[in-house]
Each structure stands twice: as C-alpha cells, then as structure tokens.
C-alpha positions as CSV (number, residue, x, y, z in Angstrom):
1,M,-7.0,5.5,-21.7
2,A,-5.7,3.8,-19.0
3,A,-6.0,4.2,-15.3
4,I,-3.4,6.5,-13.5
5,D,-1.7,4.8,-9.7
6,Y,1.0,5.3,-8.1
7,F,2.5,3.2,-5.9
8,V,5.3,2.6,-2.6
9,S,6.1,-0.4,-1.7
10,V,9.2,-1.4,0.4
11,P,12.1,-4.6,-0.1
12,F,11.9,-7.6,1.7
13,R,13.0,-6.7,5.5
14,E,14.1,-4.2,5.0
15,P,13.4,-1.8,7.2
16,I,13.2,2.9,6.5
17,P,16.8,4.0,8.8
18,D,14.1,6.7,10.4
19,E,11.5,8.9,9.9
20,Q,12.9,11.1,8.9
21,T,14.0,9.6,5.1
22,D,11.7,7.7,2.7
23,S,14.9,6.0,1.1
24,G,14.8,2.4,1.3
25,L,11.2,2.7,0.0
26,N,10.2,2.5,-3.8
27,N,7.8,5.0,-5.5
28,G,6.5,5.5,-9.1
29,T,3.4,5.2,-10.8
30,T,4.7,1.6,-12.0
31,S,4.9,-1.5,-8.9
32,S,8.1,-2.8,-8.2
33,A,8.3,-6.5,-9.5
34,N,11.3,-7.0,-6.7
35,D,9.4,-5.4,-3.4
36,Y,7.5,-8.4,-1.2
37,I,5.1,-4.9,0.0
38,E,2.1,-2.3,-1.6
39,L,0.7,0.0,-1.3
40,R,-1.6,1.2,-4.7
41,M,-3.4,4.6,-4.6
42,R,-6.0,4.9,-8.2
43,V,-6.2,8.5,-8.9
44,Q,-7.8,8.2,-12.2
45,D,-10.1,6.0,-13.2
46,G,-9.7,4.7,-16.9
47,S,-12.4,7.7,-18.1
48,S,-9.4,9.9,-17.5
49,N,-11.4,11.5,-13.9
50,P,-10.3,12.2,-11.0
51,T,-11.0,9.7,-8.5
52,G,-10.9,12.1,-6.2
53,L,-8.6,9.9,-4.0
54,T,-7.4,11.3,-0.4
55,R,-4.0,11.5,1.9
56,K,-7.5,10.8,4.7
57,D,-8.6,8.1,2.7
58,V,-4.9,6.2,2.5
59,I,-4.4,7.0,6.6
60,H,-8.0,5.9,6.5
61,A,-6.9,2.5,4.6
62,L,-3.9,1.6,6.7
63,E,-5.5,1.8,9.8
64,D,-8.6,-0.8,8.1
65,F,-5.3,-3.4,7.0
66,E,-3.6,-2.4,10.4
67,R,-6.8,-3.4,12.5
68,Y,-7.2,-7.0,10.0
69,I,-3.0,-8.4,10.8
70,I,-3.9,-8.1,14.4
71,Q,-7.2,-9.9,14.4
72,G,-6.1,-11.8,12.5
73,G,-7.8,-11.3,9.1
74,Q,-10.8,-11.8,8.2
75,L,-13.2,-13.2,10.9
76,G,-9.9,-14.0,12.5
77,T,-8.5,-17.3,10.4
78,G,-5.7,-15.1,9.5
79,I,-6.1,-17.0,5.9
80,N,-3.2,-16.0,3.1
81,L,-1.6,-13.6,6.7
82,P,2.0,-14.4,7.4
83,V,2.2,-17.4,10.6
84,S,4.5,-14.0,12.8
C-alpha cells in the first residue's frame, strides 16, 4: 500500500488575498506540478499505519523552516536558498 501525503502549495509569487481565505492555495493528496513552493505532510506510511502527524508538528516544522531561511541556510552558507 502506498503512503498517503497531503499537499498544500503556492503558485509562484501569487500572494494570498487575505488571511480569511485560502483561495490561491492548492491542496489535495497530489502535488501541483505548476506550483513553486509546497508543503507535504505524510499522514500514513507505506504499510497503512497512521504517522500520528499533528497540526502542532506541522507548525513546529514551519517554524524550523523559517529559522533556516532567516539564518541564511545550513551553517549560514545560504546554499540553495534564493538570494533575496
């Protein structure tokens, strides 16, 4: 059995209109090939076992990603991060 992932993605440089709506975001169980930034959340592994992933886990991961980007990437080198 295949793993089950949920995806949320953002089209390239298209801002979300406001905080009260998620229009402009794509989401589902498959990735959107045309979007540039996406979040994948694995909710079931390949053996049909729930992963136990929670909203809190996702928020913590996003905070880690934010810190990584603000600090300029791994060890501050900025490797593979956009310049601006």
